C-alpha positions as CSV (number, residue, x, y, z in Angstrom):
1,M,-19.7,15.0,14.8
2,M,-18.2,15.3,11.6
3,P,-20.2,14.2,8.4
4,K,-18.8,11.3,6.9
5,P,-19.0,9.9,3.4
6,S,-20.9,6.8,2.8
7,L,-21.7,4.3,0.0
8,V,-25.2,4.4,-1.0
9,P,-26.8,1.5,-3.4
10,L,-28.5,2.9,-6.5
11,L,-32.0,1.3,-7.7
12,K,-31.1,-1.1,-10.3
13,I,-33.6,-2.1,-12.9
14,A,-31.9,-5.0,-14.9
15,D,-33.5,-7.2,-17.7
16,Q,-32.2,-8.9,-21.1
17,R,-32.2,-4.9,-22.6
18,G,-29.4,-4.1,-20.1
19,E,-29.0,-2.4,-16.6
20,L,-30.8,0.9,-15.8
21,Y,-29.3,2.6,-12.5
22,C,-31.8,5.5,-10.8
23,C,-30.9,8.3,-8.7
24,E,-34.0,9.8,-7.5
25,H,-34.8,11.7,-4.0
26,R,-38.3,10.7,-2.8
27,V,-40.1,9.0,0.0
28,G,-38.8,5.8,0.4
29,S,-35.7,6.5,-1.7
30,N,-32.1,5.9,-0.4
31,F,-30.8,8.9,-2.4
32,P,-29.5,11.5,-0.1
33,F,-30.5,14.8,-1.8
34,D,-32.5,16.4,-4.7
35,I,-30.0,16.9,-7.6
36,K,-29.6,20.6,-9.1
37,R,-26.5,19.6,-11.0
38,M,-24.7,16.9,-12.8
39,F,-21.2,16.7,-14.9
40,Y,-19.4,13.7,-16.0
41,I,-15.4,13.5,-15.7
42,K,-13.6,11.6,-18.3
43,N,-10.4,11.5,-20.3
44,V,-8.2,12.4,-17.2
45,P,-4.7,11.2,-17.4
46,F,-3.8,8.5,-15.0
47,H,-1.3,10.7,-12.8
48,V,-3.7,13.4,-12.5
49,S,-5.7,14.2,-9.7
50,R,-9.1,16.1,-9.7
51,G,-11.1,17.5,-6.8
52,G,-8.8,18.5,-4.2
53,H,-11.4,20.9,-2.4
54,A,-14.4,20.5,-0.3
55,H,-17.9,22.6,0.0
56,F,-19.4,24.5,2.7
57,H,-23.1,23.6,1.6
58,C,-23.2,21.2,-1.3
59,H,-23.7,17.4,-1.1
60,Q,-22.5,15.5,-4.0
61,F,-22.8,11.9,-5.3
62,I,-20.0,10.4,-7.1
63,T,-20.6,7.2,-9.3
64,A,-18.2,5.2,-11.8
65,A,-20.1,4.9,-15.0
66,A,-17.1,3.1,-16.7
67,G,-13.8,2.0,-15.2
68,R,-12.1,2.7,-11.9
69,V,-12.4,5.8,-9.8
70,M,-10.4,6.2,-6.5
71,V,-11.9,8.7,-4.0
72,R,-9.8,10.0,-1.0
73,T,-12.2,11.8,1.8
74,N,-11.1,13.3,4.7
75,N,-13.9,14.9,7.1
76,G,-11.1,16.7,9.4
77,T,-10.8,13.7,11.9
78,E,-10.8,10.6,9.7
79,K,-9.6,9.8,6.0
80,E,-11.0,6.9,4.2
81,E,-10.5,5.7,0.6
82,F,-13.1,4.4,-1.7
83,L,-12.7,2.5,-4.9
84,L,-15.7,2.7,-7.2
85,V,-15.7,0.4,-10.0
86,Q,-19.4,0.2,-11.2
87,P,-22.5,2.4,-11.1
88,S,-23.5,1.1,-7.9
89,P,-23.0,1.7,-5.0
90,G,-22.0,5.2,-5.5
91,L,-20.2,7.6,-2.9
92,Y,-22.2,10.3,-1.0
93,I,-20.1,13.1,0.0
94,P,-21.7,15.5,2.6
95,P,-20.5,18.9,3.0
96,M,-17.3,19.5,5.0
97,V,-15.6,16.6,3.4
98,W,-12.3,16.9,1.7
99,C,-12.2,15.0,-1.6
100,Q,-9.7,13.8,-4.2
101,L,-10.1,11.5,-7.1
102,N,-7.9,9.6,-9.2
103,F,-9.1,7.6,-12.5
104,S,-8.4,4.5,-14.6
105,E,-7.7,5.7,-18.3
106,D,-10.9,4.4,-19.3
107,A,-12.9,5.9,-16.5
108,V,-16.3,7.7,-16.7
109,C,-17.3,9.5,-13.5
110,I,-20.7,11.1,-12.8
111,V,-21.1,13.6,-10.1
112,M,-24.6,15.0,-9.0
113,A,-24.6,17.7,-6.5
114,S,-27.4,19.2,-4.5
115,E,-26.5,22.8,-5.4
116,L,-25.8,24.8,-8.5
117,Y,-22.1,26.0,-8.9
118,S,-21.2,28.9,-6.7
119,E,-17.3,29.4,-6.3
120,A,-18.2,30.7,-2.9
121,D,-19.1,27.4,-1.6
122,Y,-15.8,25.8,-2.6
123,I,-13.1,25.5,0.0
124,R,-9.8,25.5,-2.3
125,T,-6.7,25.1,0.1
126,Y,-6.2,22.0,2.4
127,D,-5.1,24.6,5.3
128,Q,-8.7,26.5,5.0
129,F,-10.4,23.4,5.1
130,L,-8.8,22.1,8.3
131,A,-9.2,25.7,9.7
132,E,-13.0,25.1,8.9
133,A,-13.1,21.5,10.2
134,D,-12.0,22.8,13.5
135,R,-14.6,25.4,13.5
136,F,-17.3,23.2,12.6
137,V,-16.2,20.9,15.5
138,V,-16.5,23.6,17.9
139,E,-19.9,25.1,16.6
140,E,-21.2,21.4,17.0
141,V,-19.8,21.1,20.6
142,K,-21.6,24.0,21.6
143,K,-25.0,23.0,20.4
């Protein structure tokens, strides 16, 4: 079975001082992995896409801290679209899922990753992704 992205609610603590959203992987938490890297994406022109790749091993969690982030995913068998407009829920992207992001002009996107940056973990072309996805399905059938 191919991995699928999924929306995951974050722990939200709100009072008269504002809202705090928490991402932590521990017993009883619904956050799907330990975070080793985090980065922000902002000031992306409206007509420009980011992402356009998949990972062999890295899990990612994408959330919109501000604005709107449209995330298009493809796991090799199913395409989905997710519109993120607030910090929670965020979008969990497992390995072997092609991901492309588009942003409103005021968007601030936070991405948390299970791995440190490694160019070797990236699948940069869509044709290579489709070939790897086919290989992944064959290996899963053999199990």
